[in-house]
N, C-alpha and C positions, 0 to 999 in steps of 0.2 A: 362716160356712159350716160345715156339718157335715163331718167328715172322710170320712164315707160318700159325700159328693157329689163328692169329688175324683176326677177321672178322668184318662185319658191326655191328653185335649185341654187340660185345665187345666195339667198338668205341662209339656206342650210349650209352652204360652203363656208360661210362666216361663223355660224353658230355651232355646228356639229363638233369641230375640234376642241372647243372649250366648254361645251355644255356640262360635261361630267367633271372636268378638271377645275373650272372656275364657275360654278353654277350661279353665284350671286352676280358676278360680272356679266355672264352670258345673259341672264334674265334681264338685267338693266339694258344691255345692248339691244336685245330683241325689242324691248319696249320703245327704245329711242328710234330704232329703224322704223317701227310701226308708226310712230308719231310723225317722222319726217315724210314718210310715204303718204300718210293721211293728209298732211299739209299740201303735198304736191298734187294730190287728187282734187282737193278743194280748190286749189289755184288753177286747175286745168292742165297741169303738166303731165298727168297720167290718167288712165281710166282702168276700171275693173277692180276686183277685190284686192285687198291689201295682202301681199304674200307673207308679211311678217305677223299677221294676226294669230293669236293663240287658239282661242276657242273654235273648235270645229275644223282646225287646219293644222298648225304646227303641233298642236296637242296630240295629233295622230302620228306624228313623226318623231317627236322627242319625248323622253320620259318626264313626268312631272318633277319639279325641283325637290319636292318632298321625298321622292324616291331615289334621287341622285345621292351618291355618297356624301356625307356631311364633311365639309371642310371647315377647319377651325379658323375663325377670323377674330381679329381684335374687336371686342364689344364696342359698338359705336352708338352714341346718343343720336336721336333724331334731331335735326337742326332746329325744329320748333321748340325743343326742350331747352335750348341753349340760353335764351334770355333769363329764365328763372334760375337756371344753374349758375350763370355768371353773377346774378344778383346775390345769390347765397354765398358765392365765393368771395365777393367784394366785402361782405360783412365780416369776413375773417381777417385777422391782422397778422397772420404768420407769414414768414418768408416763403414757405411752400405754397401758400394760397396765391401770393403775388407771382411766384414763378409759374404756377399752373395757369393762371389767367394770361400771363404773357405768352406762354407756350401755345395756348388755344388761339389767341389773337393773331399770332404769327404763323400758325400751322406748322410749327417747328417740331423736330424730334426732341425727346427728353434730353439726350446728351448735348444737343446743340444749345438748348435753353439753359440748362444748369451749368454748362461750361462757358457761358457768355462772359466776356471781359469788357470793361469800359472802353478799352482801346479799340474795340470793334464798332463802336457807335459814333455816328456823326449826328448828334441831336438837332443841330441847326438844319441840316439837310434832311432830317427825319429818315435816316438810313442805318440799317444794321448790316454790316458786311461780315459774314462768317467765313473765316479762312478755309482754304481747301483742306488743310490738315485736320480740320474738325468735321468735315462733311463726309457722309457715307460714300458719295460718288467721287470724292477726291477733287471736287471742283469748287471754287469760290462761289458763295451764294449770297445774293444781296436781297434784303427784305425791306420794302418801304414800310414805315411805321405809321400806324393810325394814331388818331388823337388819344385814344385810350391806352394804346401800347406805350406812347410817350408818357402818359400820366402814371402808368405803372412804374416805369423807370425812374420817374422823378420822386416816387415814394421810397426808393431804395437809397441808402446812404452811399456816398461815393468816397469812402475813406480807405478803399483797397482796390485791387484789380478785379476781384470777383463781383459780379453783379448780384447774384443770388447766393450769398454765403451760407454755409452750414453751421455746425456747432463751433467751428473755428473760422474766424473772419477771413483767413487767407485760403480757405478751402471751400470748394463749391458744395452746394446742397447735395445730399445723398440721392442717388437715382431712385431710391425707394420712397422718398419723402412725398413726392407728388402722387405716386401710385397709391400709397396708403390713404392720402387725402381723398383721391377720387373714389376709392372703394368705400371709404367712410360715408361719402355723400351719395354714391350711386349704387353701392352694393358690390358683393363679391363677383368677380368676373369682369368688372369694368377696368379699362386700361386708359392710360394717358394717350397712347398711340391711336386709340380709337377716335379721338377728336380729329385726327387727320382725315379719317374716312368721313366724318361728319362734314368737314370742310369741303371735301370732294363732292359729296351729295348735294350740299347747298349750292355750290358753284355750278353744278350740272343742271340742277332743277330750278334755280331761282335767279341765275344770271345768264348773260349771252356770251360770256367769254369762251373762246375756243378751248377745246380740251388740252391743246398744247400749252396754253398759258396757265391753265390749272396745274398741269404737271410740272411746269417750271416753278410755280409758287410752292409746290410740295418738294421741290428739289429732287425730283425723280430723274434718274439717268435716262437719256434719250440717245438713240443711235443716229 
């Protein structure tokens, strides 16, 4: 379909079904549609008003997000806050601090990170392969490791199978350890899972990677 053919009715067809169910997602989607169509107009691929604009247009058709029923989401830090947060995290020497840093760097779920075993890593190839049995979607997930992710791993002793051990060396860290650390640093309501939302926001707004690649990095199931 030509971008010139996209009108208000088509934008509403996309937004209306999710506006009340997933207001945050719907709001971001509307903004991105508006940005794409603005770009197309500047480049000469379409003419006329942007059918995805809010003020004076969709605002007359859709309720303001403040009036839409509130949906409980995992608290997510703005990605601009991450450098200072990571710096404060690196000043801590605990296993939970290293596990949390690694979890954020790899956009992993809590269970995936604290359950990590050395046998899953190929440090020479800079790769972490999480077996299907430990993944929410039941599919093997491969994570390329950044320099800092590798550095975090090198800080951990390799005298057992578990990468991030808890009170007992042969048992992984408690799933509450990172949560308590996050709440101590960011306040009540903060969650470890929220950093996955931070990653998604950063990838969408500061990189050019297709959304499909971002979803793969988050190990989200796709049809």
